[in-house]
C-alpha positions as CSV (number, residue, x, y, z in Angstrom):
1,M,0.0,0.0,0.0
2,A,1.3,3.4,-0.9
3,S,2.1,6.1,1.7
4,N,0.8,9.6,1.2
5,S,3.9,11.6,0.2
6,V,4.7,15.2,-0.2
7,Y,7.8,16.0,-2.2
8,T,10.3,18.2,-0.2
9,Q,13.2,19.8,-2.2
10,R,16.5,18.9,-0.5
11,N,18.9,21.7,-0.8
12,T,21.6,21.0,1.7
13,E,23.0,17.7,0.5
14,T,23.9,16.3,-2.9
15,L,22.7,13.2,-4.7
16,L,26.2,11.8,-4.2
17,D,26.0,12.4,-0.5
18,I,22.8,10.4,-0.3
19,A,24.1,7.6,-2.5
20,T,27.3,7.5,-0.4
21,D,25.1,7.0,2.7
22,V,23.2,4.2,1.1
23,I,26.4,2.3,0.1
24,H,27.9,3.0,3.6
25,V,24.9,1.5,5.4
26,L,24.8,-1.5,3.2
27,N,28.5,-2.1,3.7
28,Q,28.1,-1.9,7.4
29,A,25.3,-4.3,7.4
30,G,26.9,-6.7,4.9
31,Q,23.8,-6.5,2.7
32,T,23.3,-6.2,-1.1
33,L,21.0,-4.2,-3.4
34,G,19.3,-4.7,-6.7
35,V,17.6,-2.0,-8.8
36,A,14.6,-2.0,-11.2
37,E,14.0,1.3,-13.1
38,S,11.5,2.6,-15.6
39,L,11.2,6.4,-16.0
40,T,14.6,7.0,-14.4
41,A,16.3,4.8,-17.0
42,G,19.4,3.9,-15.1
43,G,19.7,7.1,-13.0
44,V,19.5,5.3,-9.7
45,M,22.1,2.8,-10.7
46,A,24.4,5.6,-12.1
47,A,24.1,7.5,-8.8
48,L,25.0,4.4,-6.8
49,T,27.9,3.3,-8.9
50,S,29.4,6.8,-8.7
51,V,30.3,5.9,-5.1
52,P,33.7,4.3,-4.7
53,G,33.4,0.8,-3.3
54,S,29.8,0.4,-4.4
55,S,30.6,-2.9,-6.2
56,A,30.8,-4.6,-2.8
57,V,27.1,-4.2,-2.2
58,F,25.4,-3.1,-5.5
59,R,24.7,-6.2,-7.6
60,G,23.1,-4.7,-10.6
61,G,19.7,-4.0,-12.0
62,V,17.2,-3.8,-14.9
63,V,16.0,-0.9,-16.9
64,S,12.5,-2.1,-17.8
65,Y,11.5,0.9,-19.9
66,A,9.1,-1.3,-22.1
67,T,6.1,-2.6,-20.3
68,P,6.6,-6.3,-21.4
69,L,10.0,-6.3,-19.8
70,K,8.4,-5.5,-16.4
71,Q,6.5,-8.7,-16.8
72,Q,9.2,-10.9,-18.5
73,L,12.2,-9.9,-16.4
74,L,10.8,-8.6,-13.1
75,G,7.7,-10.8,-12.8
76,V,5.3,-7.9,-12.5
77,D,1.7,-9.3,-12.6
78,S,0.1,-9.1,-16.0
79,D,-3.4,-8.7,-14.7
80,L,-2.2,-5.9,-12.4
81,I,-0.8,-4.0,-15.4
82,A,-3.9,-4.7,-17.5
83,T,-6.2,-3.3,-14.7
84,M,-4.1,-0.5,-13.2
85,G,-1.4,0.3,-15.8
86,V,2.3,0.5,-14.9
87,I,2.0,3.8,-13.0
88,D,0.9,2.1,-9.8
89,P,2.2,1.5,-6.2
90,D,1.9,-2.3,-6.5
91,V,3.8,-2.2,-9.7
92,A,6.6,-0.3,-8.0
93,T,6.8,-2.9,-5.1
94,Q,6.7,-5.8,-7.6
95,M,9.5,-4.2,-9.6
96,A,11.5,-3.9,-6.3
97,E,10.9,-7.5,-5.4
98,G,11.8,-8.5,-9.0
99,A,15.1,-6.6,-8.7
100,R,16.0,-8.7,-5.7
101,K,15.2,-11.9,-7.5
102,V,16.9,-11.0,-10.8
103,T,20.1,-10.0,-9.0
104,T,20.4,-13.0,-6.8
105,C,23.5,-14.9,-7.6
106,D,25.7,-17.8,-6.3
107,N,22.8,-18.9,-4.2
108,S,23.0,-15.7,-2.2
109,P,19.7,-13.7,-2.2
110,T,19.9,-10.0,-2.7
111,A,18.7,-8.3,0.6
112,W,17.2,-5.1,-0.8
113,G,15.5,-4.1,-4.0
114,I,14.2,-0.7,-5.2
115,G,11.9,0.1,-8.1
116,T,10.8,3.3,-9.8
117,T,7.8,3.8,-12.1
118,G,6.1,7.0,-13.2
119,V,5.4,9.5,-16.0
120,A,8.2,11.8,-17.0
121,G,6.4,13.2,-20.0
122,P,5.8,14.7,-22.5
123,A,2.3,13.2,-22.3
124,S,0.2,11.5,-19.6
125,Q,0.1,7.7,-19.3
126,D,-2.5,5.3,-18.1
127,G,-4.6,8.3,-17.1
128,K,-1.8,9.6,-14.8
129,P,-0.5,13.1,-15.3
130,V,3.1,14.0,-16.1
131,G,5.1,14.0,-12.9
132,T,3.3,11.2,-11.2
133,V,5.8,8.8,-9.6
134,Y,5.7,5.7,-7.4
135,I,8.7,4.2,-5.6
136,G,8.9,0.7,-4.2
137,I,11.3,-0.8,-1.8
138,A,11.7,-4.5,-1.0
139,S,13.6,-5.4,2.2
140,P,14.2,-8.4,4.4
141,A,11.2,-7.2,6.4
142,G,8.8,-6.8,3.5
143,T,7.8,-4.4,0.7
144,R,6.5,-0.9,0.8
145,A,5.5,1.8,-1.7
146,W,5.7,5.6,-1.7
147,G,3.6,7.9,-3.7
148,P,2.0,9.3,-5.7
149,F,4.6,12.0,-5.9
150,N,3.7,14.9,-8.2
151,F,7.1,16.2,-9.3
152,P,7.0,19.5,-11.2
153,G,9.2,20.7,-14.1
154,T,10.7,19.3,-17.2
155,R,11.1,15.7,-18.2
156,E,14.7,15.8,-16.9
157,R,13.8,17.5,-13.7
158,I,11.1,14.9,-13.0
159,R,13.7,12.1,-13.6
160,E,16.3,13.8,-11.4
161,A,13.7,14.4,-8.6
162,T,12.7,10.7,-8.7
163,V,16.3,9.5,-8.4
164,L,16.9,11.8,-5.4
165,E,13.6,10.8,-3.7
166,A,14.2,7.1,-4.3
167,L,17.7,7.0,-2.8
168,S,16.5,9.2,0.1
169,R,13.7,6.8,0.9
170,L,16.0,3.9,0.6
171,R,18.5,5.5,3.0
172,E,15.7,6.1,5.5
173,E,14.5,2.5,5.3
174,L,18.1,1.1,5.6
175,I,18.8,3.1,8.7
176,A,15.4,2.3,10.2
177,Y,15.9,-1.4,9.5
178,Q,19.4,-1.5,11.0
179,A,18.1,0.3,14.1
180,G,15.6,-2.4,14.8
181,T,11.9,-2.5,15.3
182,F,9.9,0.6,16.2
183,A,9.5,-0.5,19.8
184,E,13.3,-1.0,20.1
185,R,13.9,2.5,18.6
186,V,11.4,4.1,20.9
187,A,13.0,2.4,24.0
188,C,16.5,3.5,22.8
189,Y,15.2,7.1,22.2
190,E,13.6,7.2,25.7
191,D,16.9,6.1,27.3
192,L,18.7,9.0,25.5
193,V,16.1,11.5,26.5
194,A,16.2,10.2,30.1
195,F,20.0,10.7,30.2
196,D,19.7,14.3,28.8
197,T,17.0,15.0,31.5
198,Y,19.2,13.5,34.2
199,W,22.1,15.6,33.2
200,E,20.0,18.8,33.2
201,E,18.7,18.0,36.7
202,H,22.0,16.9,38.2
203,K,24.7,18.8,36.4
204,P,27.4,20.4,38.6
205,P,26.7,24.0,39.6
206,S,29.7,25.2,37.6
207,F,27.8,24.4,34.4
208,E,25.2,26.9,35.2
209,P,25.5,30.2,33.2
210,T,27.2,33.0,35.1
211,H,24.8,35.4,33.2
212,A,22.2,35.2,30.5
213,R,20.2,37.6,28.4
214,S,17.3,36.9,26.0
215,P,17.5,37.8,22.3
216,D,16.7,41.4,21.4
217,S,15.5,42.1,17.9
218,T,15.6,45.9,18.5
219,R,19.4,45.5,18.9
220,R,19.5,43.0,16.0
221,I,20.6,40.3,18.4
222,I,18.8,37.1,17.4
223,S,20.4,34.6,19.8
224,P,20.5,34.5,23.6
225,E,23.6,35.8,25.3
226,I,25.0,33.2,27.7
227,W,28.2,33.4,29.7
228,F,30.0,30.5,31.4
229,V,33.0,30.2,33.8
230,G,35.4,28.3,31.5
231,N,36.1,26.5,28.2
232,C,34.9,23.1,29.3
233,H,31.5,24.4,30.4
234,V,31.0,26.3,27.1
235,I,31.9,23.3,24.9
236,G,30.1,20.8,27.1
237,I,26.8,22.7,27.1
238,Q,27.1,23.3,23.4
239,H,27.4,19.6,22.7
240,L,24.4,18.9,24.9
241,E,22.5,21.3,22.7
242,L,23.6,19.5,19.6
243,A,22.5,16.2,21.1
244,W,19.1,17.8,22.0
245,I,18.7,18.9,18.3
246,L,19.3,15.4,17.1
247,L,16.8,14.0,19.7
248,T,14.2,16.5,18.6
249,V,14.6,15.8,14.9
250,Y,14.8,12.0,15.2
251,N,12.0,11.5,17.7
252,P,10.4,8.3,16.4
253,R,7.0,9.4,17.6
254,I,6.8,12.4,15.3
255,L,3.7,12.3,13.2
256,H,4.4,12.0,9.5
257,L,0.8,11.5,8.4
258,G,-2.6,12.7,9.5
259,L,-4.4,16.0,10.2
260,E,-2.0,17.0,12.9
261,R,1.2,16.3,10.9
262,H,1.7,19.9,9.7
263,A,1.3,21.4,13.2
264,T,3.6,18.8,14.7
265,L,6.4,19.4,12.2
266,Q,6.0,23.2,12.7
267,S,6.4,22.7,16.4
268,V,9.5,20.6,15.8
269,D,11.0,23.3,13.5
270,Q,10.4,26.0,16.1
271,N,12.1,23.9,18.9
272,V,15.0,23.1,16.6
273,K,15.5,26.7,15.7
274,K,15.6,27.7,19.4
275,A,18.1,25.0,20.0
276,V,20.3,26.2,17.1
277,L,20.3,29.7,18.4
278,R,21.5,28.7,21.9
279,P,24.9,27.3,20.8
280,C,25.2,30.4,18.5
281,G,24.6,32.6,21.5
282,I,27.1,30.8,23.6
283,A,29.7,31.1,20.9
284,T,29.2,34.9,20.2
285,T,29.2,35.8,23.9
286,N,32.3,33.6,24.6
287,R,34.4,34.7,21.6
288,D,37.7,34.0,23.5
289,I,36.9,30.3,23.1
290,P,37.3,29.7,19.3
291,P,36.1,26.1,19.3
292,A,32.7,27.4,20.4
293,L,32.3,29.1,17.1
294,L,32.9,25.9,15.2
295,T,30.3,24.0,17.3
296,A,27.8,26.7,16.6
297,C,28.5,26.4,12.9
298,I,27.8,22.6,13.0
299,A,24.4,23.4,14.4
300,I,23.8,26.0,11.6
301,A,25.0,23.6,8.9
302,V,22.6,20.8,9.9
303,C,19.5,22.9,10.7
304,G,20.0,26.4,9.3
305,D,17.7,25.8,6.4
306,R,14.7,25.9,8.7
307,F,15.1,29.6,9.4
308,E,12.8,31.9,7.5
309,D,13.3,35.2,9.2
310,R,15.8,37.4,7.2
311,L,17.4,38.9,10.2
312,Q,18.1,35.5,11.6
313,Q,19.4,34.2,8.3
314,Q,21.8,37.2,8.1
315,A,23.1,36.5,11.6
316,L,23.7,32.9,10.9
317,L,25.6,33.7,7.8
318,G,27.6,36.2,9.9
319,I,28.7,33.5,12.3
320,L,29.8,31.2,9.4
321,A,31.7,34.1,7.8
322,E,33.4,34.9,11.1
323,L,34.6,31.4,11.5
324,E,36.2,31.5,8.0
325,E,37.6,35.0,8.3
326,E,39.0,34.9,11.8
327,H,39.9,31.2,12.1
328,A,40.5,30.1,8.5
329,W,37.8,27.3,8.7
330,P,36.2,27.0,5.3
331,T,32.4,27.7,5.4
332,R,31.7,29.2,2.0
333,V,30.1,26.0,0.6
334,T,27.8,25.9,3.6
335,Q,26.9,29.6,3.2
336,A,26.1,29.0,-0.5
337,Q,23.9,26.0,0.3
338,L,22.0,28.0,2.9
339,K,21.4,30.8,0.5
340,R,20.0,28.4,-2.0
341,A,17.8,26.8,0.7
342,W,16.5,30.2,1.7
343,G,15.9,31.3,-1.9
344,W,18.2,34.3,-1.8
345,E,18.6,36.1,-5.0
346,S,21.9,37.8,-4.0
347,A,25.1,35.9,-3.3
348,S,26.4,38.6,-0.9
349,C,26.8,37.8,2.8
350,I,25.4,40.6,4.9
351,R,27.2,40.6,8.2
352,T,25.1,41.1,11.3
353,N,26.2,41.0,14.9
354,P,24.4,37.9,16.3
């Protein structure tokens, strides 16, 4: 059964980054992958094989562009195609399962399979409009489909978006599978939260701020000002903030479907943005501790794309620029990625005292 899916443009990581993650997780697990593609015509396989060492886990695949090949090579049900056409979630999952079977070799079953089917244009197909895409993934735990996605743009943009989404979904499934069942993940998550709570309640008094002041937009100060006694207190608290960001984002109980999904994700974004600003404030009020600036930039790099306020965006860029200008730590690529994520027209960096 297909999951309801909304396409989200990913601006802060490349296709190669995602493909590298997929190959890395497969390598760690000692598992293999087969691919079945239709509209992407080898794009998924090309992305995977661009990663050095991919041959250890990627076995191969099939480009079943013609409908009969989906039946002959991948075993997609003929009655299903006759009834639903090839742009269908069940076709995607059967393609993924077929990819596992067709790439099995030396009596060693392929662990994972992924299939892509959809309409890249120029005309609609089987009553489905251009841009309609389904992605299927077959794993040792079963099969699952995502879609319908409705990708905008040209034929090439639709194909590129499908490859990106397919590998992103595969990465998510691989990581989730390796992490264990949902109950196990929740238990592990709760242990981590409990440790964070315990530390907050029992931390030594020396880790309390010596002084703190709230953000003040009238002074163009977007992050709290927080002073500590020494270096270890600054860096220690900053890393706890980074851990809290990860715990917030990877909460397994976050709703991804349903009427409350949007409000839930908005709440997560707000909490994450506040958490990003805290290590930034610690860094800018303890400038005599250079590593604090680097830690703040890590938070900006992983979650800075969530900020929509222009003043906050400028301040975050200012912190990145300061790290490069004052400490020779390269941040220009991150700055450019954030500007694209924010939709900035200008490439200039406006410095603002955070």
